[in-house]
LOZAGU-597338 format. One record per residue (C-alpha): residue in three letters; x, y, z. Coordinates in steps of 0.1 Angstrom, whole numbers, padded with zeros to 4 digits, always signed. Layout:
% residues N
ALAXYZ
...
This chain:
% residues 618
MET+1587+1337+0629
ALA+1574+1303+0633
ASN+1598+1294+0659
GLY+1613+1329+0670
GLY+1636+1337+0699
ILE+1669+1323+0708
ILE+1689+1303+0727
GLY+1712+1321+0752
PRO+1748+1309+0759
THR+1739+1304+0795
ASN+1715+1280+0790
PRO+1721+1241+0796
VAL+1723+1232+0757
GLY+1745+1228+0731
LYS+1746+1213+0697
ILE+1762+1184+0706
ALA+1772+1149+0681
GLN+1774+1119+0700
PRO+1808+1102+0682
LYS+1802+1065+0675
THR+1826+1037+0671
THR+1822+1008+0652
ILE+1847+0976+0649
PHE+1847+0958+0620
ILE+1859+0919+0625
ALA+1848+0911+0587
ASN+1837+0927+0552
GLY+1810+0949+0558
THR+1795+0988+0552
LEU+1800+1018+0575
SER+1769+1035+0575
THR+1772+1067+0591
THR+1749+1086+0611
ALA+1731+1118+0605
CYS+1756+1138+0621
THR+1791+1125+0610
THR+1807+1149+0591
LYS+1846+1134+0595
VAL+1857+1095+0607
ASP+1891+1084+0625
VAL+1899+1052+0608
THR+1924+1024+0626
LEU+1932+0995+0598
VAL+1951+0965+0604
ALA+1959+0941+0574
GLY+1963+0905+0575
GLY+1991+0890+0587
GLY+2017+0872+0569
ALA+2022+0833+0575
GLY+2055+0817+0589
GLY+2079+0802+0565
SER+2073+0761+0557
SER+2101+0739+0571
LEU+2125+0710+0552
SER+2148+0696+0566
THR+2176+0713+0551
CYS+2155+0748+0561
ILE+2148+0768+0592
ALA+2124+0793+0582
GLY+2111+0824+0589
GLY+2083+0841+0608
GLY+2054+0862+0591
GLY+2052+0898+0593
ALA+2023+0917+0606
GLY+1993+0930+0587
GLY+2001+0970+0578
TYR+1988+0991+0606
ARG+1973+1024+0598
THR+1959+1057+0619
ILE+1937+1081+0596
THR+1923+1111+0613
CYS+1898+1134+0602
VAL+1889+1114+0571
ALA+1855+1138+0553
VAL+1828+1124+0548
CYS+1793+1123+0543
ALA+1765+1120+0563
SER+1742+1091+0561
SER+1757+1073+0533
PRO+1774+1039+0528
TYR+1810+1035+0529
PRO+1827+1000+0521
ILE+1850+0980+0546
THR+1872+0950+0536
ILE+1892+0929+0560
GLY+1921+0915+0549
ALA+1925+0875+0554
GLY+1956+0861+0574
GLY+1981+0838+0556
ALA+1970+0807+0550
THR+1993+0779+0564
ASN+2021+0772+0544
THR+2027+0737+0531
ASN+2046+0746+0503
PRO+2085+0747+0508
ALA+2088+0768+0477
THR+2064+0797+0480
ASN+2063+0823+0508
VAL+2026+0831+0517
SER+2019+0866+0526
GLY+1984+0879+0541
ASN+1960+0902+0527
PRO+1951+0940+0528
SER+1927+0960+0545
ILE+1906+0985+0525
ALA+1883+1011+0534
VAL+1866+1035+0510
LEU+1859+1066+0525
GLY+1846+1103+0512
GLY+1859+1088+0472
VAL+1895+1083+0485
THR+1903+1047+0488
TYR+1927+1037+0521
THR+1950+1006+0522
SER+1965+0987+0546
CYS+1993+0964+0531
ALA+1991+0928+0534
GLY+2020+0913+0558
GLY+2052+0898+0545
GLY+2051+0857+0544
GLY+2084+0845+0563
GLY+2108+0830+0543
THR+2107+0793+0529
ASN+2141+0785+0509
LEU+2134+0823+0502
ALA+2142+0855+0514
GLY+2113+0872+0537
SER+2086+0884+0519
PRO+2079+0928+0517
GLY+2046+0936+0530
GLY+2028+0962+0554
SER+2056+0944+0575
GLY+2080+0922+0560
GLY+2088+0883+0568
GLY+2117+0873+0585
SER+2145+0854+0561
GLU+2149+0820+0561
VAL+2183+0804+0577
ASN+2215+0813+0557
ARG+2206+0846+0540
PRO+2221+0874+0561
SER+2204+0900+0539
GLY+2174+0884+0535
LYS+2147+0902+0555
GLY+2112+0914+0540
CYS+2109+0953+0541
GLY+2081+0969+0558
THR+2059+0996+0544
ALA+2069+1032+0558
CYS+2042+1044+0581
GLN+2026+1009+0577
GLY+2054+0986+0595
ASN+2087+0975+0601
ASP+2113+0950+0583
GLY+2117+0918+0594
GLY+2148+0898+0608
ASP+2175+0886+0585
GLY+2184+0844+0589
PRO+2223+0848+0596
THR+2247+0818+0581
GLY+2242+0791+0609
GLN+2223+0804+0633
ALA+2181+0809+0630
GLY+2154+0819+0612
GLY+2145+0856+0613
GLY+2114+0869+0632
GLY+2085+0887+0613
GLY+2086+0926+0620
GLY+2056+0943+0639
ALA+2038+0975+0637
GLY+2061+0988+0668
ALA+2093+0973+0660
ALA+2115+0954+0635
GLY+2119+0913+0635
GLN+2147+0906+0652
ASP+2176+0885+0633
GLY+2180+0845+0642
GLN+2198+0839+0672
PRO+2223+0811+0683
GLY+2199+0788+0698
THR+2169+0803+0687
GLY+2149+0817+0664
GLY+2144+0859+0660
TYR+2114+0871+0680
GLY+2088+0886+0663
GLY+2085+0924+0660
VAL+2060+0941+0688
GLY+2026+0953+0678
ALA+2012+0987+0685
CYS+1985+1001+0704
VAL+1947+1007+0693
GLU+1933+1013+0724
SER+1929+1056+0714
TYR+1899+1048+0688
VAL+1884+1023+0705
THR+1859+1038+0726
GLN+1824+1016+0726
GLY+1812+0988+0704
GLY+1822+0954+0724
ALA+1856+0969+0730
LEU+1884+0974+0751
GLY+1889+0981+0794
ALA+1923+0977+0795
ALA+1946+1004+0792
CYS+1960+0991+0754
LYS+1953+0965+0734
LEU+1983+0957+0713
ALA+1981+0946+0675
ALA+2001+0937+0645
GLY+2029+0918+0661
GLY+2051+0896+0642
GLY+2058+0860+0642
GLY+2091+0843+0654
GLY+2115+0826+0634
THR+2122+0789+0634
ASN+2148+0774+0660
ASN+2181+0759+0652
THR+2190+0738+0685
PRO+2170+0709+0690
GLY+2149+0710+0722
ASN+2146+0745+0723
PRO+2113+0765+0713
GLY+2113+0787+0687
GLY+2114+0822+0686
ALA+2089+0843+0706
GLY+2060+0859+0688
GLY+2060+0896+0689
ALA+2034+0909+0718
GLY+2000+0918+0698
GLY+1992+0883+0686
GLY+2025+0875+0671
GLY+2024+0834+0668
GLN+2057+0813+0685
GLY+2082+0801+0662
GLY+2087+0763+0658
PRO+2112+0742+0674
SER+2145+0720+0661
THR+2142+0685+0660
ASN+2133+0668+0693
PRO+2114+0692+0708
ALA+2110+0690+0750
PRO+2078+0679+0762
GLY+2053+0704+0760
ILE+2072+0726+0733
SER+2048+0725+0701
SER+2063+0712+0672
GLY+2055+0735+0653
GLY+2049+0772+0645
LEU+2015+0790+0667
GLU+1993+0807+0649
GLY+1987+0844+0648
PHE+1958+0857+0667
ALA+1931+0864+0648
LEU+1915+0896+0642
THR+1951+0916+0650
GLY+1965+0913+0616
SER+1997+0894+0634
GLY+2023+0871+0617
GLY+2023+0833+0620
GLY+2052+0814+0634
GLY+2080+0798+0611
GLY+2072+0760+0610
GLY+2090+0733+0628
TYR+2128+0718+0615
THR+2107+0689+0606
PRO+2105+0673+0570
GLY+2072+0688+0557
SER+2067+0711+0591
PRO+2040+0735+0578
GLY+2044+0777+0583
ALA+2014+0789+0607
ALA+1989+0810+0595
GLY+1986+0847+0600
GLY+1960+0864+0618
SER+1931+0882+0603
GLY+1930+0923+0600
VAL+1904+0945+0616
ALA+1891+0981+0610
ILE+1880+1006+0641
ILE+1863+1036+0628
LYS+1851+1062+0651
GLU+1825+1090+0637
LYS+1830+1123+0647
GLY+1798+1148+0645
SER+1800+1187+0630
ALA+1807+1199+0667
THR+1811+1182+0699
SER+1804+1215+0718
VAL+1793+1251+0712
SER+1786+1276+0727
GLY+1773+1315+0720
MET+1735+1320+0705
TRP+1714+1300+0685
SER+1678+1304+0669
MET+1650+1287+0679
GLN+1646+1278+0640
ASP+1683+1263+0639
GLN+1681+1240+0669
TYR+1645+1231+0656
ASP+1662+1220+0623
ALA+1694+1201+0641
ALA+1666+1183+0662
LEU+1648+1173+0632
THR+1680+1152+0622
GLY+1690+1141+0654
CYS+1723+1163+0655
TRP+1711+1185+0685
SER+1708+1167+0723
PHE+1716+1178+0760
ALA+1749+1164+0768
SER+1749+1129+0782
PRO+1739+1128+0821
PHE+1763+1096+0822
GLY+1793+1102+0818
GLU+1814+1072+0811
VAL+1792+1041+0812
ASN+1805+1012+0820
VAL+1790+0977+0807
LEU+1799+0945+0815
VAL+1777+0912+0793
ILE+1787+0879+0802
ALA+1766+0850+0785
GLY+1754+0817+0798
GLY+1778+0789+0806
GLY+1777+0758+0788
GLY+1758+0725+0803
GLY+1786+0701+0817
GLY+1786+0666+0802
GLY+1811+0639+0811
SER+1835+0669+0810
GLY+1831+0701+0822
GLY+1810+0727+0804
GLY+1829+0759+0794
ALA+1821+0798+0806
GLY+1797+0820+0793
GLY+1819+0844+0771
TYR+1832+0879+0788
GLN+1828+0911+0771
PHE+1830+0948+0788
ASN+1836+0983+0778
THR+1847+1012+0805
ALA+1837+1041+0779
LEU+1803+1040+0762
THR+1784+1067+0752
LEU+1749+1065+0754
GLY+1721+1094+0744
THR+1686+1106+0763
GLY+1657+1091+0755
VAL+1665+1060+0738
THR+1661+1024+0744
TYR+1685+0997+0747
PRO+1674+0961+0748
VAL+1690+0938+0770
VAL+1693+0902+0766
VAL+1705+0877+0791
GLY+1716+0843+0781
GLY+1700+0814+0802
GLY+1731+0784+0811
GLY+1733+0755+0791
THR+1715+0723+0801
GLY+1736+0693+0811
TYR+1738+0659+0797
PRO+1708+0637+0809
GLY+1725+0609+0818
ASN+1708+0588+0786
TYR+1747+0577+0780
PRO+1761+0577+0753
THR+1739+0592+0726
THR+1726+0621+0740
GLY+1743+0654+0747
GLY+1737+0685+0772
THR+1734+0724+0745
CYS+1757+0755+0749
GLY+1749+0783+0768
VAL+1728+0815+0752
ASP+1748+0840+0744
SER+1738+0877+0760
THR+1738+0912+0742
PHE+1734+0949+0754
GLY+1728+0971+0720
GLY+1711+0999+0705
PRO+1705+1022+0677
ASP+1733+1043+0687
ILE+1761+1021+0693
GLN+1776+0986+0681
THR+1759+0958+0697
ILE+1782+0940+0724
THR+1776+0901+0723
ALA+1791+0876+0746
THR+1787+0839+0734
GLY+1775+0809+0751
GLY+1799+0787+0766
GLY+1803+0753+0750
ARG+1788+0723+0765
GLY+1807+0694+0778
ALA+1812+0664+0757
ASN+1794+0628+0770
PRO+1811+0608+0789
GLY+1832+0578+0776
SER+1849+0568+0742
GLY+1816+0566+0726
GLY+1805+0599+0733
SER+1802+0633+0717
SER+1829+0657+0715
ALA+1833+0687+0735
TYR+1817+0724+0719
THR+1834+0759+0715
GLY+1824+0789+0723
GLY+1825+0820+0745
SER+1849+0796+0763
GLY+1855+0758+0752
GLY+1840+0724+0767
GLY+1867+0701+0787
GLY+1877+0670+0766
LYS+1860+0636+0769
ASN+1881+0605+0775
ASN+1893+0576+0749
PRO+1907+0543+0752
ALA+1920+0555+0717
PRO+1956+0567+0717
GLY+1960+0598+0731
PRO+1936+0621+0751
VAL+1908+0643+0735
CYS+1916+0676+0736
GLY+1892+0702+0749
ALA+1869+0723+0725
ALA+1882+0757+0717
GLY+1872+0794+0733
ASP+1866+0827+0720
THR+1848+0813+0694
PRO+1837+0835+0672
ALA+1871+0853+0677
LEU+1858+0890+0690
PHE+1883+0919+0689
MET+1886+0917+0728
THR+1892+0879+0736
GLN+1858+0865+0754
GLY+1869+0831+0768
ASN+1894+0801+0767
ARG+1898+0767+0758
GLY+1882+0738+0776
GLY+1913+0706+0793
ALA+1920+0678+0776
GLY+1907+0643+0787
THR+1926+0613+0790
ILE+1931+0580+0774
SER+1908+0554+0798
ASP+1870+0550+0806
ASN+1881+0548+0842
CYS+1901+0585+0841
GLY+1890+0622+0848
VAL+1880+0642+0821
GLY+1885+0676+0815
GLY+1872+0707+0831
GLY+1856+0736+0810
GLY+1877+0766+0797
GLY+1871+0800+0820
ALA+1870+0834+0810
GLY+1904+0840+0829
ALA+1922+0812+0823
ALA+1923+0779+0805
ALA+1913+0746+0821
VAL+1948+0728+0824
ASP+1953+0691+0808
VAL+1945+0660+0828
GLY+1978+0642+0830
CYS+1979+0607+0821
GLN+1967+0587+0849
GLY+1971+0552+0836
ALA+1944+0525+0820
GLY+1921+0515+0850
VAL+1930+0540+0877
GLY+1902+0562+0888
GLY+1919+0593+0891
VAL+1905+0631+0895
GLY+1888+0647+0872
GLY+1903+0682+0855
ALA+1895+0711+0873
GLY+1876+0740+0854
GLY+1890+0773+0841
ALA+1892+0803+0865
GLY+1873+0830+0857
SER+1879+0865+0854
ASN+1873+0901+0872
ALA+1893+0919+0847
TRP+1862+0943+0841
PRO+1867+0974+0867
GLY+1835+0978+0882
ASP+1837+0956+0906
SER+1862+0927+0918
THR+1842+0897+0917
LEU+1850+0870+0896
ARG+1826+0851+0872
ALA+1827+0828+0843
GLY+1846+0796+0855
GLY+1845+0768+0838
GLY+1829+0737+0851
GLY+1848+0710+0867
GLY+1855+0675+0847
ARG+1838+0638+0857
GLY+1867+0620+0879
GLY+1870+0582+0874
TYR+1852+0559+0906
PRO+1863+0545+0930
ASP+1854+0508+0941
PRO+1820+0498+0947
TYR+1821+0490+0985
THR+1838+0529+0986
ARG+1808+0540+0964
CYS+1786+0522+0987
SER+1798+0543+1018
PRO+1785+0573+1036
SER+1820+0586+1029
PHE+1818+0582+0994
PRO+1847+0604+0979
SER+1843+0629+0951
LYS+1871+0624+0922
GLY+1853+0649+0907
GLY+1874+0685+0892
LEU+1869+0717+0910
GLY+1847+0742+0887
GLY+1870+0772+0883
PRO+1869+0799+0908
GLY+1841+0826+0893
GLY+1810+0802+0896
GLY+1819+0768+0876
GLY+1804+0740+0891
ASN+1823+0708+0905
GLY+1828+0676+0887
VAL+1818+0641+0902
SER+1827+0606+0904
GLY+1823+0587+0873
HIS+1800+0557+0872
ASP+1807+0520+0885
PRO+1799+0489+0860
ALA+1784+0470+0885
PRO+1746+0479+0900
GLN+1755+0492+0932
PRO+1731+0516+0951
VAL+1749+0550+0951
PRO+1733+0589+0965
LEU+1713+0606+0938
SER+1739+0640+0948
LYS+1768+0618+0942
THR+1767+0613+0903
LEU+1746+0646+0894
GLY+1773+0674+0882
TYR+1770+0708+0903
PRO+1752+0731+0884
GLY+1773+0767+0875
THR+1763+0797+0901
ALA+1734+0817+0885
ASN+1743+0850+0869
THR+1782+0841+0866
GLY+1779+0822+0837
GLY+1800+0793+0853
GLY+1806+0761+0831
GLY+1783+0732+0845
GLY+1801+0701+0861
GLY+1806+0670+0845
GLY+1782+0641+0858
GLY+1787+0603+0862
THR+1762+0579+0855
ASN+1736+0552+0880
PRO+1738+0523+0870
GLN+1705+0513+0885
PRO+1681+0526+0874
PHE+1690+0535+0841
PRO+1693+0562+0833
ASP+1669+0587+0859
ALA+1671+0622+0875
SER+1704+0610+0897
GLU+1730+0614+0870
GLY+1742+0638+0845
GLY+1761+0670+0837
GLY+1753+0702+0855
ALA+1737+0728+0842
GLY+1757+0760+0830
GLY+1752+0793+0849
PRO+1730+0819+0833
GLY+1748+0849+0820
VAL+1742+0888+0835
VAL+1748+0923+0820
ILE+1758+0949+0847
ILE+1757+0988+0840
GLN+1770+1018+0857
TYR+1774+1055+0856
PRO+1779+1084+0878
GLY+1757+1099+0901
GLY+1722+1089+0909
PRO+1695+1070+0892
ALA+1689+1085+0855
ALA+1675+1054+0838
THR+1653+1028+0843
GLY+1658+0988+0838
GLY+1671+0957+0860
THR+1677+0960+0898
ILE+1690+0997+0905
THR+1716+1001+0934
PRO+1737+1029+0944
ILE+1775+1019+0946
PRO+1808+1033+0959
GLY+1824+1065+0945
CYS+1788+1082+0940
ARG+1777+1058+0911
THR+1742+1044+0900
GLN+1743+1003+0890
HIS+1718+0984+0869
GLU+1718+0946+0870
PHE+1703+0922+0845
THR+1698+0888+0856
ALA+1669+0887+0829
THR+1660+0899+0794
GLY+1649+0939+0797
CYS+1655+0970+0787
PHE+1676+0998+0797
VAL+1655+1030+0792
THR+1673+1063+0795
């Protein structure tokens, strides 16, 4: 025969089909590989919105979207399968209607699998049924929404004279309304077992599908806590204490969690539910084989990509960090932070690596031209889902006429503004990913001569700058802390940039000991901010009005800068640049691939560090 002979059982070969996991965060199509015969599915629907409140109504929390795990679903190789991701229930502004979420649907092998929409929280009504049921409004002792068997749990009741019930979660029922607090949302369920690659988890477990908290009935107290896994907190009763939201909080996106019930204020809306997610793990016809195989059999399998040697890498550990946002007057947000601790890679495969650059700081031509956001970093290939980290948001231009901060992996800090109230920092984790990639920037202050906000970090949001009073040259906000959640090392990365501070008097500015009132950069590479400008034409050392850059290859945000009135503008003024990102790949054993800077690391492992765009070739 043309390909005669046999491969014996003692030879180091096997008929191996590499598993592949795809995470759907929006509608799409699963295109199975040439070796796929079965799939495991986790399917989470959109969560229900919390109930809307009136002066005579205390509302229930939204129920989580239905949560299903289906194993060993038979499918065809090299075939398309439609996946629909349910949106969360929209913000509820109607006092006579409950707003449920939307179902998630996977059509696989000729069978339609549906996770039911999360039930809406009660609004002058009982909670709606759903994947998990919505919590009841108050004064309905038997008003909970029912959950769907094998997908979720019931919501909580709203006992007479108490508070709104919590929405049900995938792991537990919602709590009944309690004296002095809304019912807690039911806890979610763990999705870790199906998430092994493609921008997935490094933590032991990610919870999803938590229920929303119910509205409180005691003045000054917060509402019921949202269920672990992304449920939104319920709104408080009238006259909330300082720092407590006046309404419910939204369910987290991509978790299918319920929104919190609205605050006990006329027209207070119920918070939106979180959108759903689908996680699909493809499985080949065999993961290992023993015995004897003809050369023809091996040859035919190789042609379809279904025969390979076992991966020499073991479980590959990957960290992807985007470039940090450039500083404005406020600090730039850190680059997005994504990692995977159990990635399976093939042999003889080229995996493109893109390392995002840091954003530029604002150039100082106040107030019209801003800096730029950081650039995305990616790691992908033909047999894995691309891991993408989003560039950090740029800081706002200084002064009341400047632009607002931008969203990103972590958001830029808020500007200052003489108009009423501080200006909020920009949101992080935008766009939302299944693994949260960053946090919001800090808010600025009301006066032109006060400190402004720091950029968000991968590990923490930037703290809002407190009201410092008009004309007070206060300190700028610190950048949010970076993260070392990736287990490949203990290094903090992706800290937010510090915000610009207020300016001291002209005489102090001219002294050699000129003090900086800029906010500190977040630990993990965030650049420090500097003091603001002085309206009088005073000579200022160049180093005192240019924000500090984020540290290279940490994705740190740039620090907020001042302006130097003489000359105007020039290179001595402006925000600091964001730090470029980085991609790091680790695997057991000695070097078995090319690309990046290759070094041995403790534990008999090899590391490839990419500080610039390139290719990882196995």
